[in-house]
Legacy VTK file of the C-alpha trace (Angstrom):
# vtk DataFile Version 3.0
C-alpha trace
ASCII
DATASET POLYDATA
POINTS 599 float
127.038 108.663 56.311
126.497 105.534 54.613
128.418 105.147 51.433
126.417 105.295 48.225
126.663 103.018 45.122
129.222 104.889 43.102
129.274 104.997 39.122
130.552 102.259 37.652
131.942 103.878 34.596
132.327 107.864 33.593
129.494 109.683 32.995
130.260 109.829 29.202
132.004 107.393 27.131
133.712 108.932 24.144
134.640 107.008 20.929
137.287 108.545 18.761
136.244 109.182 15.468
138.429 107.533 12.752
139.150 109.037 9.578
137.879 106.940 6.539
140.702 105.063 4.942
141.600 105.988 1.132
139.931 103.489 -1.254
143.009 103.027 -3.355
142.812 99.165 -3.100
139.197 99.072 -2.742
138.390 95.927 -4.833
141.156 93.981 -3.151
140.407 94.905 0.211
136.560 94.637 0.449
136.205 91.640 2.259
138.122 92.802 5.289
136.306 96.242 5.769
133.011 94.214 5.941
134.436 92.549 9.070
135.728 95.479 10.462
132.146 97.226 10.164
130.659 93.867 11.785
132.923 94.246 14.699
132.185 97.843 15.273
128.247 97.630 15.116
128.598 94.646 18.020
130.457 96.788 19.980
128.363 99.858 19.667
125.430 97.393 20.403
126.928 96.007 23.539
127.877 99.529 24.418
124.285 100.683 24.266
123.164 97.833 26.222
125.585 98.519 29.220
124.720 102.436 29.137
120.744 101.394 29.548
121.594 99.032 31.964
123.570 101.769 33.969
121.029 104.240 33.431
118.216 102.267 34.655
120.549 101.149 38.057
121.509 104.889 38.695
118.510 106.977 37.616
115.142 104.619 37.659
116.304 102.163 40.785
119.087 104.569 42.245
116.933 105.529 45.246
116.117 101.911 46.016
119.476 100.950 46.025
120.793 103.636 47.950
118.000 102.966 50.524
119.017 99.285 50.595
122.615 100.306 51.234
121.902 102.641 54.108
119.565 100.150 55.841
122.485 97.742 55.522
124.730 100.388 57.240
122.427 102.446 59.628
119.929 101.326 62.140
117.282 103.245 64.165
117.080 102.212 67.741
114.152 103.366 70.197
115.082 104.824 73.748
111.958 104.807 75.532
110.988 107.760 77.811
111.046 107.247 81.522
107.390 107.417 82.966
106.432 110.190 85.180
107.195 109.837 88.966
104.180 108.937 91.382
104.259 110.972 94.960
102.331 110.615 97.854
100.664 113.526 99.195
103.839 114.781 101.063
105.910 114.459 98.230
107.753 111.223 98.887
108.235 109.139 95.687
106.294 105.881 95.818
108.154 104.441 92.700
111.397 104.759 90.907
112.844 104.753 87.238
115.883 102.600 87.175
118.164 101.831 83.878
117.072 98.871 81.894
116.840 97.587 78.411
113.889 95.702 76.320
114.584 92.949 73.735
112.003 92.273 71.168
111.454 88.897 70.176
108.906 88.630 67.394
106.197 90.144 69.115
107.150 89.664 72.353
108.692 92.136 74.639
111.316 91.122 77.469
112.332 93.232 79.983
115.927 92.903 80.939
117.723 94.583 83.956
121.348 95.900 83.547
122.989 92.943 84.681
121.114 90.546 82.390
121.565 93.131 79.500
125.430 93.421 80.198
125.548 89.653 79.986
123.910 89.557 76.430
126.104 92.599 75.270
129.171 90.589 76.071
128.002 87.601 73.803
127.508 90.296 70.986
123.746 91.022 71.038
123.205 94.031 69.420
119.241 94.237 69.403
118.463 95.760 72.778
116.449 98.847 73.072
117.444 101.337 75.991
114.413 101.736 79.052
113.852 102.820 82.206
112.298 99.811 84.122
109.824 100.723 86.640
110.852 99.525 90.345
108.403 99.604 93.254
110.157 99.661 96.425
106.981 99.282 98.896
106.374 96.188 97.039
103.050 94.300 98.277
101.998 97.360 100.348
101.040 99.307 97.099
100.455 96.762 94.687
96.677 97.213 93.969
96.690 100.999 94.142
99.705 101.764 92.065
99.246 98.867 89.569
101.933 97.791 87.386
103.280 97.664 83.841
102.778 95.148 81.198
102.662 94.501 77.378
99.886 95.677 75.774
97.418 93.280 74.247
96.017 93.032 70.698
92.403 93.540 72.246
93.914 96.781 73.953
95.216 97.972 70.707
91.741 98.063 69.633
90.732 100.873 72.053
90.934 104.056 70.429
93.059 105.655 73.251
95.926 103.189 72.155
95.607 103.563 68.593
99.109 105.112 68.489
100.904 102.399 70.346
102.385 99.258 68.972
101.806 95.644 69.811
105.666 95.605 71.698
104.795 98.735 73.796
104.582 98.258 77.670
101.580 99.979 79.515
99.825 100.196 82.716
98.023 97.458 83.471
96.347 98.000 86.833
95.983 100.756 89.426
97.187 104.327 89.016
99.651 102.939 86.147
96.692 102.233 84.064
94.197 105.244 85.104
96.892 107.844 84.370
98.851 106.158 81.526
98.120 109.425 79.274
100.138 111.382 82.005
102.651 108.838 83.049
103.911 107.956 79.738
106.473 110.010 77.914
107.397 110.525 74.110
109.973 108.044 72.850
113.622 109.358 71.349
115.689 107.646 68.756
119.286 106.685 67.783
120.380 106.549 64.559
123.582 104.428 64.577
126.084 103.162 61.843
126.984 99.377 62.154
129.785 97.462 60.365
128.766 94.206 58.462
129.080 92.029 61.870
126.414 94.529 63.431
128.673 96.290 65.606
127.694 99.624 66.374
130.666 102.128 64.878
129.071 105.550 65.728
125.909 107.611 66.526
124.507 109.439 63.358
122.054 111.456 65.284
119.777 111.291 68.166
116.425 112.430 69.272
116.355 112.425 73.217
113.255 111.110 74.627
110.712 113.129 76.776
109.980 111.737 80.238
106.323 111.396 81.219
104.951 113.783 83.624
105.075 113.463 87.528
101.815 113.243 89.502
101.007 113.560 93.253
98.394 111.406 94.850
96.334 111.816 98.051
97.872 108.840 99.514
100.004 108.672 102.793
102.776 106.560 102.699
103.306 105.963 106.632
99.466 105.147 106.667
99.451 102.944 103.790
102.376 100.983 105.464
100.764 100.947 108.943
97.541 99.591 107.351
99.626 97.043 105.470
101.370 96.032 108.807
98.171 96.037 110.628
96.585 93.564 108.111
99.675 91.213 108.440
97.668 87.959 109.355
94.638 88.706 107.201
94.851 86.423 104.302
91.983 88.076 102.532
90.446 91.468 102.917
90.760 95.127 102.425
91.340 98.660 103.957
89.965 101.933 102.915
91.131 105.154 104.911
89.603 108.247 103.561
89.239 112.061 104.900
85.697 113.358 105.305
86.157 115.078 101.713
86.852 111.929 99.814
90.499 111.939 99.520
91.873 108.125 100.046
94.742 108.321 102.395
95.368 104.512 102.262
93.810 101.871 99.867
94.800 97.861 100.369
93.746 94.736 99.220
94.987 91.011 100.419
96.161 88.980 99.115
98.747 91.297 97.620
101.742 90.449 95.298
105.095 92.076 94.772
104.452 94.200 91.351
108.004 94.255 90.470
107.712 90.649 89.332
105.963 92.270 86.376
108.464 95.255 85.588
111.969 94.136 86.534
112.574 91.052 84.393
112.778 87.188 84.609
115.998 87.272 86.896
114.307 89.692 89.688
114.465 87.655 93.015
111.567 88.866 95.560
111.497 88.812 99.193
107.814 88.781 99.566
105.555 88.406 102.467
102.748 87.160 100.090
104.539 83.926 99.054
104.169 84.497 95.302
107.529 84.135 93.548
106.720 84.675 89.849
104.228 86.052 87.795
102.876 82.633 86.844
101.904 81.931 90.542
100.132 85.413 90.585
98.140 84.740 87.415
97.293 80.934 88.435
95.926 81.645 91.669
92.296 81.424 91.018
90.817 80.651 94.479
92.416 83.619 96.034
92.612 86.061 92.929
95.279 88.417 94.196
95.038 90.765 91.434
91.226 91.321 92.400
91.452 94.955 94.227
89.004 93.924 97.186
88.745 97.521 98.554
86.719 98.559 95.407
85.982 95.546 93.470
85.190 92.997 95.981
81.473 92.685 96.963
80.253 91.432 100.158
77.317 91.196 102.753
78.281 94.343 104.792
76.605 92.878 108.163
75.788 95.001 110.639
77.481 97.976 109.314
74.528 98.287 107.010
72.471 99.473 110.193
73.604 102.802 109.619
71.751 102.960 106.302
68.634 101.333 107.996
68.765 103.854 110.730
68.959 106.569 108.243
66.181 105.208 106.135
64.010 105.143 109.393
64.560 108.724 110.469
64.928 110.458 107.176
61.715 108.713 106.072
59.842 110.199 109.012
59.131 106.433 109.864
60.693 106.536 113.197
62.354 109.457 115.600
64.544 109.388 118.895
61.400 108.211 120.660
60.932 104.987 118.990
61.678 101.746 121.006
61.816 98.152 120.544
61.803 95.551 123.316
64.532 92.937 122.533
62.955 89.586 123.323
66.064 87.431 122.345
64.181 85.765 119.123
61.632 86.659 116.454
59.641 83.809 115.085
57.861 83.692 111.677
56.208 80.211 111.148
58.860 77.918 110.991
61.825 80.179 110.925
63.494 82.138 113.817
65.603 85.378 114.098
67.503 85.953 116.884
69.807 88.529 118.265
73.508 87.650 118.330
73.472 88.314 122.112
70.754 85.734 122.841
72.441 83.505 120.438
75.722 83.387 122.026
75.298 84.441 125.824
71.328 83.907 126.195
70.852 87.465 127.193
68.684 90.160 125.832
69.282 94.113 125.819
65.797 95.266 127.064
64.336 98.505 125.716
66.117 99.917 123.134
65.802 103.316 120.794
67.846 104.051 117.651
71.046 105.199 119.899
71.136 102.120 121.975
70.183 99.909 119.218
73.102 101.110 117.307
75.668 101.081 120.260
74.144 97.501 120.905
74.093 96.342 117.317
70.996 94.867 118.419
69.424 92.688 115.670
65.697 92.465 117.203
65.734 96.491 116.672
66.937 96.367 113.189
64.661 93.516 112.111
61.522 95.326 113.453
62.806 98.794 111.896
63.406 97.342 108.580
59.893 95.558 108.575
58.293 99.212 109.396
60.608 100.843 106.613
59.520 98.241 104.157
61.885 96.284 101.284
61.164 99.124 98.500
61.874 102.370 100.816
65.323 100.574 102.036
66.325 99.882 98.792
65.548 103.159 97.733
67.499 104.733 100.695
70.460 102.111 99.833
70.673 103.569 96.296
70.543 107.021 97.646
73.846 106.125 99.770
75.406 104.607 96.625
74.945 101.006 96.564
74.077 99.443 93.543
76.118 101.972 91.365
79.649 103.216 91.283
81.074 105.927 93.461
83.565 107.102 90.744
86.931 106.518 92.471
89.694 107.232 89.644
90.796 103.366 89.573
89.297 100.840 87.266
87.580 97.941 88.459
85.063 99.585 90.797
82.252 97.060 91.532
78.743 98.217 91.981
77.613 95.972 94.531
73.946 94.726 94.876
70.603 96.166 96.001
68.075 93.681 96.106
64.060 94.091 95.432
61.446 91.518 95.404
61.565 92.107 91.423
65.218 91.118 91.423
64.705 88.223 93.516
61.690 87.097 91.153
63.603 87.270 88.217
66.964 85.829 89.635
65.970 83.145 92.170
62.618 82.479 91.076
60.995 83.177 94.554
58.803 85.571 95.965
60.153 88.253 98.751
59.516 87.060 102.046
59.245 89.010 105.501
62.343 87.145 106.421
64.218 88.676 103.538
63.481 91.855 104.850
64.766 91.275 108.343
68.049 90.017 106.958
68.034 93.067 104.926
67.922 95.385 107.641
71.011 94.044 109.217
73.026 93.679 106.359
72.610 89.816 105.352
70.721 88.309 102.885
71.056 89.402 99.512
72.641 92.886 99.861
76.146 93.235 98.627
78.464 95.924 98.991
82.231 96.882 98.644
84.334 98.371 101.277
84.696 101.801 99.570
80.889 102.184 99.712
80.935 101.069 103.541
83.501 104.021 103.943
81.375 106.371 101.818
78.062 105.754 103.808
80.258 106.174 106.840
81.216 109.719 105.364
77.438 110.694 104.987
77.150 110.467 108.897
80.320 112.762 109.173
79.227 115.127 106.730
75.677 115.490 108.105
74.322 113.660 104.708
76.721 114.560 102.151
79.002 112.208 100.313
82.023 113.266 98.444
83.325 111.352 95.467
86.278 109.272 96.604
89.592 110.279 94.678
93.324 109.587 94.609
95.026 112.078 92.180
95.328 115.124 94.543
94.742 117.606 91.418
91.207 116.173 90.920
90.204 118.110 94.219
86.678 117.673 95.979
83.496 117.045 94.004
79.896 116.088 95.815
78.363 112.786 94.942
75.519 112.707 97.042
73.933 115.312 99.396
70.648 115.859 101.501
70.904 112.174 102.836
70.616 113.133 106.528
69.676 116.441 108.457
71.842 117.341 111.500
69.661 115.884 113.865
69.532 112.610 112.384
73.065 112.358 111.640
73.733 113.189 115.186
71.779 110.433 116.593
73.688 108.079 114.382
76.896 109.112 115.296
75.863 109.019 119.227
75.150 105.621 118.641
78.494 104.670 116.961
80.458 106.819 119.633
78.578 104.749 122.444
79.464 101.568 120.372
83.138 102.230 120.964
82.808 103.116 124.452
82.271 100.942 127.488
78.848 99.209 127.171
79.290 99.200 123.579
80.572 96.129 121.203
83.738 97.269 119.793
85.708 96.573 123.032
89.107 96.741 121.581
88.455 100.646 121.101
87.154 101.139 124.673
89.261 104.224 126.147
91.484 104.452 122.995
94.634 106.548 123.801
97.512 107.451 121.562
100.913 108.919 122.890
100.917 112.493 121.088
101.552 115.122 123.395
101.092 117.763 120.535
97.036 116.800 120.240
95.101 119.497 121.727
93.051 118.627 124.883
89.387 119.788 124.078
87.191 117.357 126.443
85.618 116.033 123.300
87.869 114.912 120.586
91.019 114.645 122.798
91.108 114.414 126.412
93.239 113.845 129.672
94.448 110.541 130.600
94.152 109.513 134.370
97.854 109.409 135.708
96.705 105.728 137.104
96.041 104.192 133.782
99.534 105.050 131.989
103.153 104.955 132.770
104.952 107.614 134.178
104.653 109.757 131.150
101.088 109.607 131.310
101.195 113.716 130.495
101.976 112.720 126.735
98.990 110.710 126.226
95.615 111.659 124.690
92.490 110.016 124.907
90.666 110.112 121.252
87.184 109.936 120.762
85.885 107.090 118.306
82.633 106.599 116.579
82.389 103.247 114.827
80.043 100.233 113.776
81.248 96.898 113.711
79.741 94.201 111.500
79.928 90.280 111.360
78.674 88.943 108.268
77.436 85.376 107.480
77.831 83.688 104.502
78.340 80.396 102.837
77.679 77.420 105.148
77.912 76.990 108.878
81.475 75.869 108.750
82.326 79.188 107.089
83.735 81.770 109.392
81.760 85.249 108.655
83.499 88.173 107.280
84.647 90.769 110.104
84.013 94.449 109.458
84.398 97.840 111.101
83.873 101.168 109.947
84.708 104.351 111.974
85.758 107.878 112.237
87.897 109.736 114.530
88.221 111.813 116.455
84.356 111.655 116.709
83.257 115.086 117.055
85.687 116.598 114.223
86.889 113.659 112.226
90.425 113.670 110.588
89.897 110.174 108.830
87.394 107.411 108.161
88.356 103.956 108.548
86.818 100.922 107.058
88.342 97.334 107.626
87.184 94.049 105.966
88.694 90.769 107.086
87.162 87.823 104.890
86.285 84.554 106.707
87.811 85.465 109.765
85.473 85.976 112.565
83.659 88.533 114.479
84.103 92.296 113.624
84.944 93.517 117.168
87.521 90.343 117.762
89.196 90.823 114.227
88.628 94.015 112.424
88.443 96.228 115.209
92.180 95.533 116.496
93.309 96.199 112.949
91.468 99.615 112.976
92.865 100.479 116.092
96.359 100.052 115.073
95.705 102.104 112.159
94.309 104.701 114.288
97.321 104.804 116.355
99.794 105.349 113.558
97.817 108.453 112.359
97.533 110.013 115.530
100.909 109.169 116.733
102.611 110.242 113.325
103.262 114.010 114.534
104.501 113.079 117.861
LINES 1 600
599 0 1 2 3 4 5 6 7 8 9 10 11 12 13 14 15 16 17 18 19 20 21 22 23 24 25 26 27 28 29 30 31 32 33 34 35 36 37 38 39 40 41 42 43 44 45 46 47 48 49 50 51 52 53 54 55 56 57 58 59 60 61 62 63 64 65 66 67 68 69 70 71 72 73 74 75 76 77 78 79 80 81 82 83 84 85 86 87 88 89 90 91 92 93 94 95 96 97 98 99 100 101 102 103 104 105 106 107 108 109 110 111 112 113 114 115 116 117 118 119 120 121 122 123 124 125 126 127 128 129 130 131 132 133 134 135 136 137 138 139 140 141 142 143 144 145 146 147 148 149 150 151 152 153 154 155 156 157 158 159 160 161 162 163 164 165 166 167 168 169 170 171 172 173 174 175 176 177 178 179 180 181 182 183 184 185 186 187 188 189 190 191 192 193 194 195 196 197 198 199 200 201 202 203 204 205 206 207 208 209 210 211 212 213 214 215 216 217 218 219 220 221 222 223 224 225 226 227 228 229 230 231 232 233 234 235 236 237 238 239 240 241 242 243 244 245 246 247 248 249 250 251 252 253 254 255 256 257 258 259 260 261 262 263 264 265 266 267 268 269 270 271 272 273 274 275 276 277 278 279 280 281 282 283 284 285 286 287 288 289 290 291 292 293 294 295 296 297 298 299 300 301 302 303 304 305 306 307 308 309 310 311 312 313 314 315 316 317 318 319 320 321 322 323 324 325 326 327 328 329 330 331 332 333 334 335 336 337 338 339 340 341 342 343 344 345 346 347 348 349 350 351 352 353 354 355 356 357 358 359 360 361 362 363 364 365 366 367 368 369 370 371 372 373 374 375 376 377 378 379 380 381 382 383 384 385 386 387 388 389 390 391 392 393 394 395 396 397 398 399 400 401 402 403 404 405 406 407 408 409 410 411 412 413 414 415 416 417 418 419 420 421 422 423 424 425 426 427 428 429 430 431 432 433 434 435 436 437 438 439 440 441 442 443 444 445 446 447 448 449 450 451 452 453 454 455 456 457 458 459 460 461 462 463 464 465 466 467 468 469 470 471 472 473 474 475 476 477 478 479 480 481 482 483 484 485 486 487 488 489 490 491 492 493 494 495 496 497 498 499 500 501 502 503 504 505 506 507 508 509 510 511 512 513 514 515 516 517 518 519 520 521 522 523 524 525 526 527 528 529 530 531 532 533 534 535 536 537 538 539 540 541 542 543 544 545 546 547 548 549 550 551 552 553 554 555 556 557 558 559 560 561 562 563 564 565 566 567 568 569 570 571 572 573 574 575 576 577 578 579 580 581 582 583 584 585 586 587 588 589 590 591 592 593 594 595 596 597 598
């Protein structure tokens, strides 16, 4: 314990009482007695002053000086609690807590790994706080979905949730780390230490142990996330969303990515990264590619032909068409001075003949959907789009979800200052023009086909469980028609050629003739009995944007196996080319990883 200021003098000062001298020589010694009395009076006054000073120091200001003395001899050091661990749905940890330190420099929190801290300690540094640093072993593969930590800002301190935080605290800045800050953050501990006059620690006087944050388990699948990251290796900008029909997110990826350890392991951390970002400044300063943007949920794009699923649903559910409705593909439609062609006619000079709803989806025929959109009308089409989740948030448990855009004649008048034309409706029907969606929204309306008109809220925290977002969007007959068109789109004669006769090596998949089928011996190696054909239902998209020199966005959204789906995969590759040529091979690689995982 710190030494208290002691008492400078005894508690009581005694003055001996002298006897009065005899007055035998009074007349003669009177002057001497007066001097003695004067000296005695001065002594009494000085003693009184000293006593009052001691009384002031010990009684009235004693606590102040004791506190001052204690603070000079003891110091309270924070011991930061380790955050909770984040697991994938199989119980595999996706992050680690490793020993480290913090150094507070003014209002700035500096993160130090053990090596950097030891160097400072060897030089006599005694102002370090014990911490557990956040390490992300899978680096770029999980950066957007898991997020990272960073020092709280002054603006964040104004948010009621952070009212008990200090300016030097670290918090989850993005992703799951931010969304579940209240669960993952623990309670800090304290060490009361005694120091000598040089600041060297003498001993620990007392300690309150920190309480670790709570662990959480996600719906994410580690292997599938890594497979998605590998499949997107050559894509500079884009996104992947993989979910179950009930809304569980199995994989969620955005490119460009970054190594989140750059934010959490200190300035001496050296990254071995495929993204090219070597430090935090490079990440924050790349305004062109925006690596911090989670494109899977926060990027809004024209959906291209994947939107034909919504257009088809609008026509069928509105009773505007049925399976007998047909359109003749004439290659190109002309409206005044404007022309609207089908991709097959533009690229190859050919037409698809007479088409119904199934063959229209199968061939992704623009002429069919131009005429269908005209028949539906912009108001009804926008109403359906909103019913399917466009123009609003789906409610995923991540910050940064974009709403997209559902255009209407009123919107165009207010924002562009022009009337709505028939050509706008044509473009709308094939997912071009003004409509904007997120990859998560495309994944959701694909889910509606699987669930016969039901969309479930997408979620990542496993304990959240299933919750209905929309229902009664499609009846069974209409969902079966749309799905049949998607099945044929992924089969010979369709457009998604990389998925024709899709097969995987996994003898454990049960052959039922619909979802999984035998593979002919002539088409495989000697181990043909280990292979299975997997039925897939898909819709590709090639979304034009920008000028003629800009490559289109490549899309695909699919479900597999087609008749009893396990997963829904949506892929976007920005400015990369056609959906069938770019996005479909990526989706195929993801499907292969999923269906071969238990081989």
